[in-house]
N, C-alpha and C positions, 0 to 999 in steps of 0.2 A: 504493500500500499504505500502510495505517495501522497505529499500534501494536497496536490490537486484532486486525488480521489477521494480524500478526507473531506474537503471542502464540497464537493459535488454531491456526495451522499449527505453530508450535513444540512445543505441547503434544501435538499428533497426533504429530509426529515422535519425541519423546521416548519416548512410549508404545511406538512401533514399535522403537526403538532398545533400549530396556530389555528389551523381551521378547526380541530377538533375543539381546542380551548374555546374558540368563538362559538361553535354551535351548543356545546353543552353549557357553557357559562351564560349565553344569552337564552337558554331554556327552549332552544329548537331541537334538542336531542337529549333524550332521557339517559341513555346508557352509554358512558364514555368508554372510548377504546383506546387509551393512551398506551397501555401495555401492549397492544398489538403493533402499534406504530413503532416503539421502541425495538420490539421483536423483529419486525421487517428490517429495520437498520442495526441489528445487533453487532455488526462488526465495529461499529463506532464506540461500542462500550468495552473493547476487548484491549489487551495488552499492547497489540501491535499498534492500535490507534494512539494510545497514549505514547507509545515510543516515538511516533511520527510527529506528534504535537511537540514533544520535548526537543526532538531533534531540529525542528523548524526553528527554534529560538523565539517564537512569538508566544508570550506569556497568555494571551487571551484564548489561543487555541488549547494550552495546556488547562486552564481553569475551566473552558468549555467541555473538554472531554471527560474531566473528573465529574463536573456537573451532570453530563449525560450519564455516566455510569451510575451516579446517585439517582438520577431521574428514573432510569429503567428499574432499578430496584425497587424504589419506593412507588412506582406506579400503581401497583395494586392497592396500596393504601389511600393513594389519592383518589382513585376511581370509586373505592367503597366510601370514601367521606363525601365525595359530591353526590353519589346515589343515596347516601343516607340524608344528606342536607335537603335533597329535593323531596323526599318522602316524609321527613319528620314533622309532626305537628305538636302544638302546645295547646293545653287547655286552660283557661283562665276565666274565672266567673261564668264557666258554663259555655264560654265561647271557645270555637277551635281557630287557632291561628297558626299558619304554616310557619315552620322554623326559619325560612328565608324571608318572610314577611316581618317577623319580630322586630329587627332593627328600625324598620320604617314606622311601625306602630310606637315604638319607644319614642322616637323622635316627635311624632305628630300628637301624642296624647298629653292634654293638660292635667289629667287626672294623676296625681302622683301615687294614691293607693294602687290604682291599675298598673302603673309603670313598674312599681316595686314588685307587685305580684308576678307580672309578665317577666321581669328579669330574673326573678328568683326561679320560675318555671324554666326559663331560658337556660340558666346555669344547671339546673337539676337534669334536664333532658340531654343538654349538651355533655355534660359530664359523663352520664350512663352510656351515650351513644358514641362519644368520640375520644374520650381521654385515653382508653386503652390502645385505640388505634393510633393516635398521635405518639403516644410513648413507644410503641413498637416501631413507628415510622423513624422517629429521631435516634433511637437506638440502632437500627439498620444503618443509618446514614453515618453515625459515629464509626461503626464496625467499617465500613467501607472506606472512608476517608482515613482513619487511623491506619489501615493497612497499607497505604500507599507511602508511609515513611516522609510526610511531607513537614511535619512538626511534632513537638513533644505532646500535644493534645489536639483536640479539635479546634480550639480557638487559635492556637499558633499555626495549625495546619491552614485555616481560612484565611488568616492574615498573609500567609505566605502566598497562597492562590491569588488572592484578590488584590495584594500590594496595598491593602489597608491596614494600618497598625491599629488594631482593634481596641488594645488596652490604652493606648494613648488617646484614641477618640473617646473612649469612656471616662478618662480622666477630664478631658475638655467638657464632656457631658455633665460630670459632677459639678465643675466650676460654673457651667450655665445655670445648673439647678441653684446653686448658692447664690449666684449674682442676681437672679430674677426672682428670688423667694418673696421679698417683701413686696415688690411690685406686683407680682401675682395676686398674693394674698389680698392686698388692698383692691385690686380691680375686681377680682372674682367675689369678694365680699359685697362690693357694690352692686354687681350684677345679680348675684344671688337673692340680695335683698329685694331687689325690684321685681325678678322674674318669680321667686317662689316663697319670698317671705319667711325663710328659715335661716338658721345659723349655717356657716360653712361647716362646722363640725358635725351637722346633721346630714350631710350631702352623701348619696349613695351613687354607684356607678350607674344605675338605672336613671339618674337625673341629668347625665351629661347631654344627651340629645335635646332635652327640652330646654335646658339652661341656654343652649346656644341656638336655639330654633329661630328666633327672630321672625316669628311668623306674622307680627304686625306689618311687616314690610312685603309680604307675599304679593300684593297686587303689583308691585314695581318689577316683579320677576315672573312674568307670565310664562307658563310652560310652553305655549303655542309659539313664544317668540324667541325660545331658546336658540335654535338653529340660526334663524335669520338674523338675530343679534350678533351672534359670532362672525357670520359671512360678513355682515356690514363693518364690524369693527376691524376684521383681518383686511378687509378690502381697503379701508382707510389706511392700513399700514403698507399697502401695495402687495399683500399677500392674498393667496386663495385658500381659505379654510379647507377645502377638499384637496389641495395640491393637485389641481388638474383631474379630480375625479378618483384619485388613487385612494382617498379616505373616504369610507362608507360610514354613515350614521345609523345606528340601531337605538332608537328611543322608544320603541313600542313597549307596553306593559305585557308580561307574560308571568303566570304563577310560578313557573319553574326557573324564571330568570334570577341571577345572582343579585343580591342587593347591593353590592359592592360594584361601582363602575369599572371599566376596564378598557384597555385598549389590547387589540389582538393582530400583531402584524403577521400575515399569512406570507407575502412576498415583499421583501424590503428592496426597492421602495414602492412596488406597483400595486400592493392590495393590502389594505390596513383597515381594520374595523374598530370604531370607537361605539362601546355599548354602555348605556346608562339606564337604570331603572329609576325614572323621577319619582320624588316623593313630596316636593313642594318647596317654593321659596328660593332664597339665595343660595342655599347649599345645592340645589341642581345646578344653577349657574357656575358656581365654583368648581363643582365636580366636572361638570361639562368641559369648562375650560382647561382644567387639569389633564383630563384626557385628550383634549384637543391638542396640547402641548406635546404629548408623546405621539399622537397621530400624526401630526404636521412634521415632528422631528423624524420619524421613520420613513414618511412618504416624501421628505425633502432630500434624503441621502443621496448623493451622486452615485448612479447604478455602476459606474466604473470603478468604484472604490472595492478593495478586496473584501472578502467575506467577513473576515474577523472585524473590519472596521465598521461593516453594514449592520451586522447582527449581533456581534459580541462586544466585548470591552467593558467599561466601568458604567454600570447602569445608574450611577450617581448623576451622570450627565443627562441622560434623557428624563430623570426624574427632576433635575433642575430646571430643563425646558418646560416640563409639565408645571412647575411650580411658578416659573416666571409668567405664565399665562393666568395660573388661577389666583395669583396675587393680584392680577389687575383688578379683580372684582372687589378688592378691599381698598382701592385707591380712589381718593376723593374725586379727582377730575373724571376718572372712569365712570364712577357712580353717577355724576351729575350729567354727564354725556349721553350714556346709554340707558338710563332709567329717568323716571319722572320724579325722583324723590327730591324734595325741597333742601335746603341747605341744612336746617336743624335736623331734618330726618337722616341726612347723609351723615352728620356728626354722630348721632346717637347709634346709627347702624354700625358706623365704623368702630365705635368704643366696643359694641357686642362682638364684632368679628375680630378685634385685635385680641380681646380676651380669649376667645376660641383658639386664636392662632397660637397664643402663648401656652395655653392648656395643650395643644398638639405638639409644639415643640418640646415642652417638659415632659409630656407623656412618652415621646420617642426617646428622649434622653434616658428617661427611667427604664424603658424597655430594653435599651442596650445594656444598661447596668444588670438588669435582671437576667438577660439572655447571656451575659458573660459567666453569671454565677450558675445559670442552669445548665450550660454544656459543660461546665467543670464540675458538675454534682455527681457525675457517673449514671444519671438517669435512673437510678435504683432507689433512691430515696423515696420516702412515702410523702403524701400530701403535706404531712406536718413540717416537713423541711423545707422542699422546694415551693410549695404552695404558699407558706409564710413569708418566704423571701419575695415572691411575686407580689403579694398583697401588699407587703410593707413598701416596697419600692414604688410601686403604682400609686398607692394612696398617699404617701408622703409627698410626691411630686405633684399629683394632680388635685388633692384635697377632697376627691371623691373615694369613698370606700368601695374598694375593689374585691371580688370575692377569690378565696385561695383556689376554688376548684377551677378557675380558668387558667390556671399556669401553663397548661399545655396547648390549649386552644388559640393563645394569644402570643404564640412565637411564630416569627417569619423565619422559614428555612433560609439556610446559609447567611445568616446576620444581615438580613436585607434592611433591617432597621438602621444599620450603618450607612447604607446607601441613601437613605431618607434623610439621614443628619447631614451629610456631606452635600446632598442637594440642596437643604436650607441654605448651608454657608455659601455654596457657589451661586444659587441664584439670587440671595441678597446682595451679593457683591456685583453679580451682573446687572441686576436693577439699578444699583447706585451708579454703576458706569454708564449705562444707557442714559439714566438722568443728567450726568454730567455731559455726555456727548451731544444729546439730542433734546435737552430739557424736559420739564415734568410730564408733558404731553407725548412723549416718545410713543406711546402706544397707538397713536394715530398719525405717526411720521413715516412716510415711505422710505426714507434714508435709513431710519431704525429698523423698518422691515427687512431691507436689504441686508443690513448688517447682521441681523439675527438669522435670516435665510442661509447666509453664506457659512456661519458656524454650524448650523443644522445640518448642512449638506455634507459636513465632514463625519457625520455619524458618531461613533464613539472612538475615533482614532486616537484621541488624547483622554487621559483620565481626568477626573475633575480638577485635582489640584494643579496640574499641568495648565489646563484651560484657564482657571483662575489667575494663574501667574501670567499667563499671554494677555488676558484682557484687562486685569487691574494692577497687575505687578506685585500683588501681594499674595501671601499664602493664605489657605483656606482658614476661616476661624468663624466663630458665632458671633463676633463683633458687629458685623452689619446687620444681621438680623435682630439682634436685641436693640441696637439703635433705632430701627424701623419702628419696633413695637413699643418702645419707650416714647417715641415721639407722638404717639397716640394716647398712651395711657399715663404717662407720667404727669 
C-alpha cells in the first residue's frame, strides 16, 4: 500500500461515513450501518496503513489512521447508542416524551417543577440505557490507543497524536475559571433573579436551558426567516451561504432527528449538509450560524489541496470558523441590522447572551479538567469516584448542580473539548483582528468576506496555533475571549 492508495480509499470511506452520519442524524434512516462501512474499508485500520502513514511524515495522516482504528472498533457501540436514543421514551406527569425531544422540552418549559422532573427522568433512563455502553466504549478505545505505544497513558497518547498539550491547556482552563469566577457569579446572579426568582445556590442542571432561553425576543428571530437572513448577511459580505450550491440545508422537523445541530461533509468541498432541528428563538439562529461556519468552511476548501488538508488536521480550526459566524449573532451591530430589536432590547439580550457565553466557556473548561481526570481513572472506578469528580467540576464551574450519573454521557471522544477551547481562543483573536482591519461592521464588508474565504479555502492545512500566529502575531490564549465578554458584563 502507498500513500496514494491510502488517500483514495480514505476519501471513499469518508464519503460513505458522512452520508450515513447525515441520514441517521437527520432522522431519515433508523438503523445506522457504520460498522459495515468500516468493514468495507478494513485495510485502513490495519498495521500496513499505519506504517504508510508514519512513513509519509504527515502527522495528520497518522492521527487519522489511529482514529479510524478506534472508530471501527467502537462503531458497534455508536450504532447501539444511536438506535437506543431514537427509540427511548421518558414518562413525566403521565406524558410520554421521546429521549431526543427532551432537551428541546427543557429549553422551552417555564414550569420549573416539570423541568426538574424531566431532567431527573432523563438522567435515570439515560443512565440505565447508556452508561454501561459508554464505559465499554471508552475502555476499548483506551485499550487500542494504549497498545500503540504513543505515550505513557491515554492523555499523553492523544497529546502526541493531536499536537495539543492537553495538560497545559487544562492549566489555562483552570486560570480562566479563576479569573472569571467573580464576573460570572455576579452576572448569573442578576440573570437568575430576573428569570427564575431563586438564589444561585438553588440552581439545578435542568435550569440551564430556560435561564438562557431569552424567549421574550423570539419574535425577532422568526424560524421562517432563518435561511433567508443567513443568505442576506453572507451576501453583504460578498459570500454565497451555499457556496455555489455545495451546502445543503436540512431544517425540517422529524421525530427521529438528533436535537443537536450538526454539519455532515460527504465530499469536501462539493457536498456538505447542514442539519438543524429548530426549537425557537435566538438559539436557532446562533446554532444555524455555527453550523453554517462549518459548512461554508468545508465547501470553500480548494479542491486541489491534498486529502489531509481538505479532510483532516486540527478541528479547532473549523470550530473557530463556526464560532466566528455564531458570535455574530451576539454582536450589537448585527442584531440591530438583521433583527427588528430596539436599542434597549438589544442591550438586554446581549447581556443574557454574554452570561450564556461565559457559562459555556466555563463549562467546557471544566469538562476538559474532568476529562483529564476521567481518562486517568482507569475507567474501573465506580460512580462514587469518577461521578463525584464530574459533578464537582461542572457544578463549581457553572453554579448549576450537575448529576453524578451523567459522568459517562458528557464525555466527548478524543478530547474534543480541547478543540472547542482552542477554537474559542482562535475565534476571539480572529474577530478582534477583523475588527482592526475592517471596522466593527466587518460582517457586512466584502473585503472581510474575501479575507475570510481565502483562509477557509486552505482547509485545515495549519493548526489553530499557527493560524493565530499568522493572522494576529500572537499565541493562542483565552485573553481575547475574556476581554470580549467583560466588555458586556463588567
